[in-house]
N, C-alpha and C positions, 0 to 999 in steps of 0.2 A: 258427680255432677255430667249430665249431656250436654246441657247449652249455659248459656249465662242469662241470669233475672233482666229482663228491659221496661224500658218505662213505654207506653205503650205512646203514639204523638196520632196527630189530625192528621187524617187525610185526605186532602183537597182536591179535590178532580172541575175543572173548570176547561169551557170552550164554548163556542159559538153555538145558538144557540142550532140543536138540532141535529148537532153529532153523534149523542145520544148514551152520555156522565150520565144520564140519573139512571137507563140502564146498566148500564156498568156499576154502578153506586150499587142497584138493588141486585146483579146477582153477587156482590160483595161480599154483601150481608147474608144474605139469606144462602151463603155455598161458607162459610165459614161464622162459629160464635164469635171471634175475636174482631167482628166486625160487626160499628154498630151504626145504624142510619142518625144522622143530622136531622130532624123536622126543622126549617126554616117557615119566619114567617113570610107572611106575604099579606099583600091589600087587593092581586086582581083575586077574581072571581075564582072560584075552583067550577075543573071541565068536569066534562061526564066521567062517572068511578071513582074522580077524586073524595077523599075522607081526609075530612079535618083530623090532625091531629098525629094524621098516618102519614100523606104524600105533605100535608104543608100544614103547617098550622095560618085559617085562614080570619084577617082580623082587621076592622076599619083602619083609616088612619087616626084617627085620633087617636086610638090604643097605639100606633106603632110608632107615631111620635111619643106621648110615652115611654115606651123602651128604651128611643135614643135619650128622650135626655136621665135616665133614670139609671142611663149604662151598662142597661140589661143586653145589649147587643155588641157581640167582637168584632161585625162587621153591618155593613149597609149598604146599598144602592138601592137609584132606580134605573129600570130595566126596560125597556119599552113601555113608558109610562102608568108602569106599578112600580112597588117595593116591595122589598126582601131584604131580609136577613136573617142573621144565624144567634140565634141563643144563647146567652154564655152558660147558659144551664144545662146547655146541653152537653158542651166540652168536659161540665163540672164532672157532672155525672154519669159519665165513657171514661175518664180518667181513673175517681172511685173504683170501679169492675174492673177495672184494668185492659178496656175494650182501646180497639183505634176506634173515633166516631171519622166516618166517610163523609164531605161535608161537599156537598151536591152545590155550586156556586156560580156566580157569574165572575166572569174576567175582573171584574173592578174592586168584587168582594173576596177576591182572592188577593190582593194588595194590602187590604187591611187589614185580612187576616196575618200575611208574612212581620207583618207591622205591629200586634196585637200579642202573636202569639208564636214566636219566634223559632219555637221545634217545631210547627206545622211544617207535615213537605208537601209540597205546591207541583203535583200533575198535571199540566195543558193535553189534552183530547184533540188528539187530531182527525177529520174525518179527511177520507181516503184521495177525495181528489172535490173541485168544486161540483163538479156536476152531482155526483154520490148526495152532496150537501142539498143541495135542490131536489133532490127525486126525497130527499126523509124529509126535508118539512113540508112540500106538498105530498106526501102519504101521509100525512099525520092526522090530515082534515081538521084540522083546528084553526089555520089562518085563510082569509081570502090572499089573491096574487099581491095584492099591496103590502100584505102583513110580510105575505113572503119574500118581497123584493126589498123592504124594510132590513128584515133579516139579517137576509144574505150579505147588505149593504155596513151593516154593522158589524158583519162576519170577519169582514177585509181589512177593517180597525184592529179589532181583538187577535188579529191573526202577529202584530206586530211584533206581542206582546207575550208572544211564548217563548221568548226569547229571555224573561225575567223571570222560569218558571226553575224546579229541579230538575224536573223529565218531563220527558215530553212519549208521549205514547199513543199509537196512530189505531183509530176503533176501525181497524179494516174487517175484521171478523169479532164478536162480541167475544168470543170463548182465548182467542189469541190475546185479546186485552187487558180480560181479566185476567191473566195468567199471568202476563207482562207486568199488572199493578202487583200481584202478590210476590213476583223476583224485587222489586223497588220496595217494597213492605219489612221483607226477607231481608235486605242490603241494609236497610234502616238502622233495622236491630242491632246490627253491628258496631251501632258507630260507636265510641266510647261514648261519646255523652249522654246515651242512652241505658250506656246499661247498671244497670242498680247497685249499688254496694262495691262498683268500681276497684275501690282505693282497696279496702279490705282482702279481696278478690288475691289483686299483686302482692297485697304484706303477706298472704297465705304462703299464697305461690314463693314467694320467694325465700318467707323459713323452712317452707317443704323442700326446696333447694337446696337450701344451706345442709341443712340435717345432711342428706344424698354427700355433699364435699365434703361434710367432715367424714364420714361416715368410709368414704373412700380415701381418706387421707391416708389412714389407719393402715388400707391394704399393703404389702408389698410389693415395692417399685416395681418386680416384671409387671407383675396382675396392675393396677394402674396404668403400666403404659400399654395393655394389649387392645 
């Protein structure tokens, strides 16, 4: 046996807007079949180039409220005047396939995930600096100056919640950030609570060790003390 089998865990990436968590999530999925992207539902309008069912599930507010009532969302939040949520089916289907589902959500949603899915791994993405965050938000070209300022003020409040996450990763350079997250997930594979059939494996090894000990007991005294 080269390694112990493990249960996949949802990987939650949260950060202030503009920190690059969506890009990181896409790199994780593109770089390994072990990761699958969770497609969130949202009431906001699609941006240029975004595809329904791929980037987001774009729904009306009435349909979104129905998902809340029917408990079909593991988390949801209102962010910048729009509703966002994670369909429960996204986590269930990934678990069945043995994949880590990557959730690209806001900081509010991460708290709900912690309560609804305790086994999830919560990673907070830091920007390298405030100036860098401003540059990224302004460079997207999807918000006017007033919206950029609003997102920066929200970022100040969201940073205070970082201490409640499991891990902190700085997105100073994309490849480095992705590598750091791979390291986090690899470490999580080794948690006893995630290892499948751990009790059976412990029992097997105990029995094998017992057989070895019994065999050594039959050796001559000088050999046993060698």
